[in-house]
Structure formats: structure tokens, C-alpha cells
C-alpha positions as CSV (number, residue, x, y, z in Angstrom):
1,M,-58.7,142.4,-96.4
2,T,-57.4,141.8,-93.1
3,R,-57.4,139.1,-90.0
4,R,-59.4,141.8,-88.3
5,T,-62.1,142.2,-91.3
6,I,-62.5,138.1,-91.0
7,L,-63.0,137.9,-87.5
8,Q,-65.4,140.5,-87.2
9,M,-67.3,139.0,-89.9
10,A,-67.7,135.9,-87.2
11,G,-68.5,138.4,-84.2
12,A,-65.2,137.5,-82.9
13,S,-62.7,140.0,-81.5
14,S,-59.8,137.5,-81.1
15,L,-58.7,134.0,-82.8
16,A,-59.3,132.4,-79.4
17,A,-62.9,133.4,-79.6
18,A,-63.1,132.6,-83.1
19,A,-62.0,129.1,-82.0
20,S,-64.3,129.0,-79.1
21,A,-67.3,129.5,-81.3
22,A,-65.9,126.8,-83.8
23,A,-65.7,124.5,-80.7
24,R,-69.6,125.2,-80.2
25,A,-69.9,124.2,-83.9
26,E,-68.1,121.0,-83.8
27,G,-65.6,119.7,-81.2
28,N,-63.7,117.8,-83.9
29,S,-63.7,118.0,-87.6
30,G,-61.9,116.8,-90.9
31,G,-62.3,115.9,-94.6
32,G,-60.2,115.5,-97.7
33,P,-61.5,114.7,-101.0
34,T,-59.1,112.5,-102.6
35,F,-59.1,110.7,-99.4
36,A,-62.8,110.7,-98.8
37,S,-64.0,109.9,-102.1
38,R,-61.6,106.9,-102.5
39,T,-63.1,105.1,-99.0
40,P,-65.2,102.0,-99.6
41,M,-68.1,104.2,-98.5
42,R,-68.5,108.0,-98.6
43,V,-71.2,110.7,-98.4
44,G,-72.7,111.4,-101.8
45,M,-76.1,114.1,-101.7
46,V,-77.7,115.8,-99.1
47,T,-81.3,117.0,-99.4
48,L,-83.0,119.8,-97.3
49,R,-86.3,121.2,-96.9
50,V,-86.4,124.7,-97.1
51,R,-89.2,127.1,-96.9
52,R,-87.8,130.1,-99.0
53,L,-86.4,128.0,-102.2
54,D,-84.9,131.2,-103.9
55,P,-82.8,132.8,-101.4
56,V,-81.4,129.4,-100.1
57,A,-80.4,128.3,-103.5
58,D,-79.0,131.7,-104.3
59,F,-76.7,131.4,-101.1
60,Y,-75.5,128.0,-102.1
61,R,-74.8,129.1,-105.9
62,D,-73.6,132.7,-104.8
63,V,-71.5,131.9,-101.4
64,I,-70.5,128.3,-101.7
65,G,-70.3,128.4,-105.5
66,L,-72.4,125.6,-106.3
67,A,-73.7,125.4,-109.9
68,V,-77.5,125.3,-110.2
69,M,-77.8,122.1,-112.2
70,E,-81.9,121.9,-112.0
71,R,-84.5,124.4,-110.9
72,S,-88.4,124.5,-110.8
73,A,-90.5,126.1,-108.5
74,T,-90.4,123.6,-106.1
75,S,-87.3,122.5,-105.9
76,A,-83.2,123.0,-106.9
77,T,-80.3,120.6,-107.6
78,L,-76.9,122.1,-107.2
79,G,-73.4,120.6,-107.6
80,A,-69.8,120.8,-108.5
81,D,-68.0,119.9,-111.9
82,G,-71.0,118.0,-112.9
83,V,-71.8,116.2,-109.7
84,K,-74.8,116.6,-108.2
85,L,-74.4,117.5,-104.3
86,L,-77.4,119.5,-102.9
87,V,-81.1,119.1,-103.5
88,L,-83.3,121.7,-101.9
89,E,-87.3,121.1,-101.8
90,A,-89.4,123.7,-101.2
91,N,-92.1,123.8,-98.7
92,P,-93.2,127.5,-97.6
93,N,-95.8,126.1,-94.8
94,A,-93.1,123.8,-93.4
95,A,-92.7,124.2,-89.6
96,E,-89.1,125.5,-88.6
97,E,-87.2,122.4,-87.0
98,S,-86.0,123.2,-83.5
99,K,-81.9,123.0,-82.7
100,R,-83.0,121.0,-79.9
101,A,-84.4,118.2,-82.6
102,A,-82.4,115.4,-83.9
103,G,-81.4,116.2,-87.4
104,L,-78.9,118.2,-89.0
105,Y,-75.9,119.8,-87.5
106,H,-73.7,120.8,-90.6
107,T,-73.5,119.8,-93.9
108,A,-69.5,119.9,-94.4
109,F,-68.3,121.0,-97.9
110,L,-64.8,119.5,-98.7
111,M,-62.3,121.7,-100.8
112,P,-59.8,120.0,-102.9
113,T,-56.6,122.1,-101.5
114,R,-56.0,124.6,-99.0
115,K,-55.4,127.0,-101.5
116,D,-58.9,126.5,-102.5
117,L,-59.9,127.3,-99.0
118,A,-58.1,130.6,-98.8
119,R,-59.6,131.5,-102.2
120,W,-63.3,131.0,-100.7
121,L,-62.5,132.5,-97.4
122,V,-61.4,135.6,-99.2
123,H,-64.3,135.7,-101.3
124,A,-66.8,135.2,-98.3
125,A,-64.8,138.1,-96.5
126,I,-65.1,140.3,-99.7
127,H,-68.9,139.8,-100.0
128,R,-69.5,140.2,-96.0
129,V,-70.7,136.7,-95.6
130,P,-71.5,136.3,-91.9
131,L,-69.4,133.4,-90.3
132,S,-69.9,131.7,-87.0
133,G,-66.4,130.1,-86.3
134,F,-62.9,129.1,-87.5
135,A,-60.7,126.3,-86.4
136,D,-57.7,124.2,-86.7
137,H,-58.8,120.5,-86.5
138,R,-55.0,119.0,-86.6
139,V,-56.7,117.0,-89.4
140,S,-58.0,119.9,-91.2
141,E,-58.7,123.7,-91.2
142,S,-62.4,124.8,-90.9
143,V,-64.8,127.5,-91.2
144,Y,-68.5,127.6,-90.0
145,L,-71.5,129.5,-91.3
146,D,-75.2,129.0,-91.4
147,D,-77.6,129.3,-94.7
148,P,-80.4,131.7,-94.9
149,E,-82.8,128.9,-92.7
150,G,-80.2,128.1,-90.2
151,N,-79.0,124.9,-91.6
152,G,-75.2,124.5,-90.6
153,I,-72.1,124.5,-92.8
154,E,-68.8,123.9,-92.7
155,V,-66.1,124.6,-95.5
156,Y,-62.9,123.1,-95.0
157,A,-59.7,121.5,-96.4
158,D,-57.6,118.5,-95.5
159,R,-54.3,118.2,-94.1
160,D,-52.4,115.5,-96.0
161,P,-53.4,111.9,-94.6
162,A,-49.6,111.3,-93.7
163,L,-49.7,114.0,-91.1
164,W,-52.8,112.6,-89.2
165,Q,-51.7,111.0,-86.1
166,W,-53.5,107.8,-84.9
167,T,-53.2,105.6,-81.7
168,G,-54.9,102.1,-82.7
169,D,-58.0,102.7,-84.2
170,T,-58.5,106.5,-82.9
171,V,-57.3,109.6,-84.9
172,T,-56.3,112.9,-83.2
173,M,-58.2,115.6,-83.5
174,G,-58.9,118.9,-81.8
175,T,-60.1,122.4,-82.1
176,D,-57.2,124.8,-81.9
177,Q,-56.7,128.4,-83.3
178,L,-57.0,128.5,-87.1
179,D,-53.9,130.6,-88.3
180,I,-55.8,132.9,-90.5
181,D,-53.0,134.9,-91.8
182,D,-51.3,132.1,-92.9
183,L,-54.2,130.7,-94.6
184,V,-55.0,133.6,-96.6
185,S,-51.4,134.0,-97.9
186,L,-51.8,131.6,-100.7
187,T,-53.8,134.0,-102.3
188,N,-54.7,137.7,-103.1
189,T,-56.7,139.0,-100.3
190,K,-57.5,142.2,-102.4
191,V,-59.7,140.6,-104.9
192,S,-61.9,137.6,-105.1
193,D,-61.1,135.0,-107.8
194,Y,-63.7,132.5,-106.5
195,A,-66.0,132.5,-108.9
196,K,-67.5,129.0,-108.4
197,A,-66.9,126.0,-106.4
198,P,-63.5,124.2,-107.8
199,D,-63.8,121.0,-109.6
200,G,-63.3,118.2,-106.9
201,L,-65.3,120.0,-104.2
202,R,-67.4,117.4,-102.5
203,I,-69.5,116.6,-99.2
204,G,-66.9,115.4,-96.8
205,H,-68.9,114.3,-93.9
206,M,-72.1,115.0,-92.3
207,H,-72.7,115.9,-88.6
208,L,-75.8,115.0,-87.1
209,R,-77.8,116.0,-83.9
210,V,-79.2,112.6,-82.3
211,G,-81.5,111.8,-79.2
212,D,-79.1,109.4,-77.6
213,L,-75.5,108.6,-78.6
214,A,-75.4,104.8,-77.8
215,Q,-78.5,104.3,-79.8
216,A,-77.1,106.0,-82.9
217,N,-73.5,104.6,-82.5
218,G,-75.7,101.3,-82.7
219,F,-77.5,102.4,-85.8
220,Y,-74.5,103.8,-87.8
221,R,-71.9,101.7,-86.5
222,N,-73.6,98.1,-86.2
223,T,-76.3,98.6,-88.7
224,V,-75.2,100.9,-91.6
225,G,-71.2,99.6,-91.2
226,F,-68.9,102.7,-90.3
227,D,-66.2,102.3,-88.1
228,P,-65.5,104.5,-84.9
229,T,-62.6,107.0,-85.2
230,R,-63.0,109.2,-81.8
231,E,-65.3,109.5,-79.4
232,R,-65.4,112.8,-77.0
233,Q,-68.1,113.9,-74.1
234,G,-71.4,113.9,-76.4
235,A,-70.0,113.3,-79.7
236,A,-68.8,110.1,-81.7
237,F,-67.0,110.3,-85.3
238,L,-67.0,107.4,-87.8
239,S,-66.0,106.7,-91.0
240,S,-65.0,103.9,-93.7
241,G,-61.7,103.1,-94.8
242,R,-59.9,104.9,-91.8
243,Y,-60.8,108.2,-93.1
244,H,-61.2,110.2,-89.7
245,H,-64.7,110.7,-90.3
246,H,-67.4,110.7,-92.7
247,L,-69.9,111.1,-90.0
248,G,-70.3,112.9,-86.9
249,L,-72.9,112.4,-84.0
250,N,-73.7,114.6,-81.1
251,V,-76.2,115.2,-78.2
252,W,-75.1,118.4,-77.3
253,Q,-78.2,120.1,-77.8
254,S,-80.5,117.4,-78.5
255,A,-80.1,114.8,-75.7
256,G,-83.8,113.0,-75.4
257,A,-85.0,114.1,-78.6
258,G,-87.6,112.0,-80.3
259,R,-88.7,111.3,-83.6
260,R,-88.2,114.1,-86.2
261,D,-91.4,115.9,-87.9
262,D,-90.7,114.6,-91.5
263,K,-92.4,117.7,-92.9
264,A,-90.3,120.2,-90.9
265,T,-87.5,122.2,-92.6
266,G,-84.0,120.9,-92.3
267,L,-82.2,117.5,-93.3
268,A,-84.6,115.3,-95.5
269,W,-81.8,112.4,-96.5
270,F,-78.6,112.1,-97.3
271,S,-76.9,109.5,-99.4
272,L,-73.7,107.1,-98.9
273,E,-72.1,105.8,-102.1
274,I,-70.9,102.4,-102.2
275,E,-68.5,101.3,-105.2
276,K,-68.0,97.3,-104.8
277,P,-70.9,95.3,-105.5
278,D,-70.3,92.9,-103.0
279,L,-69.6,95.5,-100.3
280,F,-73.1,97.1,-101.2
281,A,-74.7,93.2,-100.8
282,A,-73.0,92.9,-97.6
283,Q,-74.2,96.2,-96.1
284,E,-78.2,95.2,-97.5
285,E,-77.6,91.9,-95.6
286,R,-76.3,93.6,-92.5
287,L,-79.4,96.0,-92.7
288,R,-81.9,93.2,-93.0
289,K,-80.4,91.2,-90.3
290,A,-80.7,94.2,-87.8
291,G,-84.5,94.3,-88.9
292,A,-84.2,97.7,-90.6
293,E,-87.1,98.9,-92.8
294,I,-85.7,99.0,-96.1
295,A,-87.4,100.5,-99.1
296,A,-86.1,100.3,-102.6
297,I,-85.1,103.4,-104.6
298,A,-83.3,103.8,-108.0
299,G,-79.9,102.7,-107.6
300,G,-80.1,101.5,-104.1
301,I,-82.0,101.4,-100.7
302,E,-83.4,103.8,-98.2
303,V,-83.7,103.0,-94.2
304,S,-84.1,105.7,-91.4
305,D,-82.2,106.1,-88.3
306,P,-83.7,106.1,-85.0
307,W,-85.3,109.6,-85.1
308,G,-86.4,109.1,-88.8
309,T,-83.4,110.9,-90.5
310,R,-83.3,109.2,-94.1
311,V,-80.2,107.4,-95.3
312,R,-79.6,106.3,-98.8
313,L,-77.0,103.5,-99.7
314,I,-76.4,104.0,-103.3
315,R,-74.7,101.4,-105.4
316,L,-72.4,102.9,-108.1
């Protein structure tokens, strides 16, 4: 398995072209399982509406390596080491959500180690999985692809948080060329030993398309309670507990988007997990003071952002 083979899977003839593709996929990125999952608030689960349940569920099982934990004619729940991460809800007649609509930009699956990322990349290459980009984001290393219905995915590993560079409350991130040769040198490139997602794989962050960046910042910062970590033209990155970001927001394709069609394909909801009861209570009070419409659900509450994407706050 050569670097050229891996690049050809992304339709790129050079690392520069691959990095450019990653820049279109996400201007900045990052994530790390041990750090991300110890923060006061972190991403838990994601639910997607799909038209063809079987091929999408099979993709997340065979390509990402998630285990199918529950499956019926209309839904599938997948996860890693017994933790539910992804729910697929089938609606064969659903309209396809436009890339210019607010909604999902990508779901970011966070590998526990850099070697796990290398093992996964070789697995993807051997099985000729189409990739859309590669990037070194300084805080992390990332590979991009889409599921069979066009839902964006990032698979990545975090660098040691001690190496992240902060200026005040702003973290340094970028979109540099990924050193694929150095990455895959960590594993055997001739055979795949990636039979399933490693224990500890989690969803490190969500990246959303929104209609207005200031309005999105107002909701996710002032109402939900994330802290800003970086802004760039057309995008903002937010986190909890000084993580580089649990949430990306952009208007690169979706500026001016209105309310989403809640029956179309794409992101239905994602959850944020909160471990401390006092923090959960404070977050709920923040939402009420902001006038958010709150619905009680099992284990927590649910609200919607200005474009109708549902966010669940789960009390652990």
C-alpha cells in the first residue's frame, strides 16, 4: 500500500491537492478521546435520518468499524466497546437535504491513538474506500470521507494536548499537508488488522452548517454554554473545558439558510453529555433564561438551534 494509492482514493495527485480538499472539508479540526471525554460537556451520540438503512449501516460497520448494537427494519444503533455512538433512522421517502441548507457538515470520529488512525487508513485503502481529503491540523491529524448518502465524516487522532499552542483563549490550528508516509509507518501497510473500531473510539466533535454565524454563536455560546476557541472567516470553533473544539460552525455553503426540513435526510439530533449535576442544572437554567423551548426527554432535555437542529443535553 503506497502513498500514491492512498492519494488516488481521494482523487488527488499530490499531498498539496489532498490538503486543499481537507481545507474545503474543514478549515480547522481536532479531537482527542481521553481529553475530549473528560471535559465538563462533551459530544455523546448522533442520529442521522437516511433513506437506505442497510447500505448506510453496513458502511459504518465495515468502514468505520462500529459494532451494530441494535437493528430493526427502520433503525440501527451502532457504537464501540458497548457505548452507543450513532443511530440511523430510516425514511425511504425522505427528501435529500441540500448542502446549502443548515445541518450536518461532518461527524468526527476520534481514534484513541495515532497508530489506530494509521491502522484505519490502511484498512480504508486496502478496501478502496473513497476519501475526500487529508490534513494535519497541528492539534490533530485527519482524514475525510462521506457515507453512502453524502453525510460528511472525519476520522482523526489527536496530538498530545501539551503540544497545542494557545494564545490566551485562542488555540492555534491550521490545515497543513498530512505526512501520510510517517503516519502509515506505524503499521503494516500490506494487510489490514483493523477488524473493528478500537475501544475508546468516540465522537470527538460535531461540525455544523448554519445560516448565520453570529446567531449560531449566540445560541451555542450564550445559550448552550460552550466557550470560543478560534474564529476564522466564515467559521467558529467552540469547546468545553479548554478543549480545542467540540463544535465547529460554518456558513461556507449555507449562509442565509432558513429552517431545516425536519423530515429530510441528514442530522436529526446530537447529544451533549454533562456529568456534574450542578453543571447540568446551571445549563438548564441558562436555557430557560434565554427563552429556549425545552422538552423533557429520558435522562435530560432537548432544545433546537435556530435552524431546527435538535440538541440533547444528557445528565450522566
